[in-house]
Steps between C-alpha positions, in 0.01 A plus 500: 500500500632152567807471724815319394496123533720359774735218424424160653803541729380838625151360567630206701764697688784326319640818351859546606644823622862575422596398856370149434716448192808413705647151513514413872451125535582427136790301357756640257669242279821599325495501123724235339736766362552675837875561529513663844640229734289633787183416311601234247263199527335657805148475632424796725204537735414869536426545868447875474442721196362850474565827322822565696666162543502130431637220715517139396649171610678263261330169576692259280869557583600341830856568613704183533753623755275623786193382687251712691624389842854610413381837373286566808790404725727749318235768557464403869137401446363197684365269226167324542518128562567311178618804301864396498480305174268737312644648182594865452420643159693742280390859527589849604430856407523594135526869582718517809443874542135445603 
């Protein structure tokens, strides 16, 4: 009896398990008809994504009214040299109960 043929991906070790189907490190680009102002025209880098949670950073919406040095000062964090003029980008938790 001949065994089942393996797929090319299985033979080369490229087969993905369900844990590898997550989007960490990928970009999400908002659809043109996105009406949620939190995500409208957004590009989001997913920095963590698994079965239980997802966390991303909006990378294309700098805030005009605050710079990184100001934010760090408000948080009583000593900024690195040269950080004072760096932009701060829009973001925040979508589900604040997590």
